[in-house]
C-alpha positions, 0 to 999 in steps of 0.5 A: 355569188361573190366574187373572189379578190384577185390576189396578184403574185408577190414579186421579188424584192429587188436587191439593194444596188451593190456598193462599188468597190473602193479604187484608190487610183480613181479615188486620187485622180478624180473629184468627189465629196472632198476632193477637188482638182486644181491646176497650177501653172509654173512657179504658181504658189500652192500654200504659203508658210504659216498659212492654214493647214487644212488640206492634203495635197496629192500630185496627179502630174507635174513637180512641186518645191517644198521651201522654208523661209527664214525670219531673214528672208533666206529660202531653203529648198527642203524637198522636190516632189513629183507625181503620186506624192502626197504633201501637206500631211501635217494637217492630219497630225494636228498642224494648224499652220503650214511650216513650209511653203509650196509652189509648183515648178512645172505646170501641174495638176493636183488633187486637193482633199480636205483634212475631214475626207482624208481622215474619213478615207484612212479609216474606211478604206484599207487600200488608201491607208496602205498607200498613204502609210508606205508614203510616210514610211518613205518620206521618213527614210528619205529625210533620214537620208537626207540628214546623213548626207548633209552631215557626213557627205561632200558637197559633190556627193550631195550634188550627185545624189540630188541629181539621181533623186531628181531623175528618179533613177532606175535600174535599167542603166539608161539615161534619165531626163530631169523633167523640171528644170532645175536652176543652179541656185536651187540645187545649191539650196538643196544641197547647202552650198554655193551656185559656183560650187555646183556649177563647178561640179556640174561642168566636171560631170559633164566632162566625165560623162556622168550628165549631158545637156541637150536642151534638157538635163539627162543623168547617165547611170555613171553618176552613181559612181559619185555616190556609191564610190570614192574613185580618184578620177572623179574628183581629180584630187589627191585623197586626204588621209587615204579616205578618198578624194570625195572627202577633200571637197 
């Protein structure tokens, strides 16, 4: 009698492993294809003006200074950036060389994303695109506000605004510490005035209780008075043409 072939029962095919959902927080704070994390010491250069633009940067921790150098050797500080900020994004818009230079002003941990990896994430990951577009819009608004500030506000009001921005001032009214130690020379470069002028205003702000020096710089909510109102007790001078004392500085 012929033996019947033994037929093994078919096993169900294993489903393919589920693709892990994209998490922008993980993407921006871990290494992976096209992404490396670099640690920069205080005052260490990240890139120089005129160097190839082929990488997008994201600040995990620390503070970064963006500057432009003129042919005469003068330096202008155009931005101070902190945690969760992008920079070097010009490479994504066809910029072949850096128009500015970047350096760390505190010990910093920074993610480097290659141009190809960044463009791929922008095309394929809507959550990352949303975060990046929000950053670009916020940066554009900030640049416009900086231009208006430079064109129309007094140097005292420009300094007050710069200090509030450096402290990432919130709405809780509590003193906010400026994490990075920013020199008066740097503040002068940021607002387009002299160091002696900055020193004069900083001393005035401290006497009026707007800022405190206790081994570090703390910004008090009362400094908003300089930005939002032209109050006679702030400038200590008579107003010009009834337009407020800050107009005379």
